[in-house]
C-alpha positions as CSV (number, residue, x, y, z in Angstrom):
1,X,12.6,-1.4,5.0
2,X,9.9,0.5,2.6
3,X,7.3,3.4,4.4
4,X,4.0,2.9,2.7
5,X,1.3,5.5,3.3
6,X,-1.8,3.9,2.2
7,X,-4.8,6.4,2.5
8,X,-6.9,3.1,0.6
9,X,-10.8,3.6,2.4
10,X,-11.1,-0.1,1.7
11,X,-8.5,-2.6,2.1
12,X,-7.5,-5.6,4.3
13,X,-4.1,-4.9,4.7
14,X,-4.0,-0.9,5.4
15,X,-4.9,-0.1,9.0
16,X,-4.5,3.6,10.0
17,X,-2.8,4.4,6.8
18,X,0.1,1.8,6.9
19,X,0.1,-1.3,4.8
20,X,0.3,-4.3,6.7
21,X,0.5,-6.8,3.2
22,X,4.5,-8.2,3.6
23,X,4.3,-8.4,-0.1
24,X,2.8,-5.7,-2.7
25,X,2.3,-6.1,-5.9
26,X,2.2,-3.1,-8.3
27,X,1.0,-3.2,-11.9
28,X,2.0,-2.0,-15.5
29,X,-0.4,1.3,-15.0
30,X,0.7,1.3,-11.1
31,X,-2.6,0.6,-10.0
32,X,-2.0,-1.6,-6.6
33,X,-2.6,-5.2,-7.4
34,X,-2.3,-6.6,-3.5
35,X,-5.7,-4.9,-2.7
36,X,-8.3,-6.6,-0.8
37,X,-11.8,-5.1,-0.5
38,X,-12.2,-5.4,3.5
39,X,-15.3,-7.1,4.7
40,X,-17.5,-4.6,5.7
41,X,-16.4,-1.9,3.4
42,X,-14.9,1.4,4.3
43,X,-17.6,1.4,8.1
44,X,-15.1,-1.7,8.8
45,X,-12.3,0.2,7.9
46,X,-13.0,2.9,10.3
47,X,-13.6,0.5,13.1
48,X,-10.3,-1.4,12.6
49,X,-8.5,2.1,12.9
50,X,-10.1,2.9,15.6
51,X,-9.4,-0.2,17.5
52,X,-5.7,-0.6,16.2
53,X,-3.2,-0.6,19.3
54,X,0.0,1.1,18.8
55,X,1.9,-1.5,19.4
56,X,0.9,-3.0,15.5
57,X,3.1,0.3,13.7
58,X,6.5,-0.7,15.5
59,X,9.3,-0.5,12.9
60,X,10.4,-4.2,12.6
61,X,7.1,-5.2,12.1
62,X,6.3,-3.2,8.8
63,X,8.5,-4.6,6.4
64,X,7.4,-5.1,2.8
65,X,8.5,-6.6,-0.8
66,X,7.0,-4.0,-3.2
67,X,7.0,-6.0,-6.3
68,X,6.8,-3.8,-9.4
69,X,6.1,-3.7,-13.0
70,X,5.4,-0.5,-13.9
71,X,7.9,1.5,-16.4
72,X,8.8,4.1,-12.9
73,X,11.8,5.8,-12.4
74,X,11.8,3.5,-9.3
75,X,11.7,0.1,-11.0
76,X,14.7,-1.9,-9.9
77,X,14.6,-5.5,-11.8
78,X,10.9,-6.0,-10.8
79,X,11.2,-4.7,-7.3
80,X,10.5,-0.8,-6.3
81,X,13.7,0.9,-4.9
82,X,12.3,4.0,-3.6
83,X,12.0,4.2,0.5
84,X,9.1,6.1,1.1
85,X,5.8,5.1,-1.0
86,X,1.7,6.7,-1.0
87,X,-0.6,4.8,-2.6
88,X,-4.2,6.4,-3.0
89,X,-7.7,5.6,-4.3
90,X,-8.4,7.2,-7.4
91,X,-11.4,7.4,-9.4
92,X,-11.8,3.3,-10.4
93,X,-8.6,1.9,-8.6
94,X,-6.3,2.6,-6.1
95,X,-2.8,3.5,-7.2
96,X,0.7,4.2,-6.4
97,X,1.2,7.8,-6.4
98,X,4.9,7.7,-6.2
99,X,5.5,6.6,-9.5
100,X,7.3,8.6,-11.5
101,X,7.4,7.7,-15.5
102,X,10.7,7.1,-16.6
């Protein structure tokens, strides 16, 4: 199981800084390819975070597969082997900040 901390301000999968996507794809330049803009934008993100209940974050519900094509030391045959991943918005995209170049 991966612990994914997501600081994205406008993603359908992000809820209280936890990624709820079952399969996450990270591209060649560590860009999160799974990000889906939330209808309503950052304001809708804030409302979703406020309305989310604690039961949404039970450990067994947060299982995720992280597919990765980045040249990263955690890339193990196209799957991320890092147990803790941090994703944040950058200037033009959302990127994996746990990326460590080989």
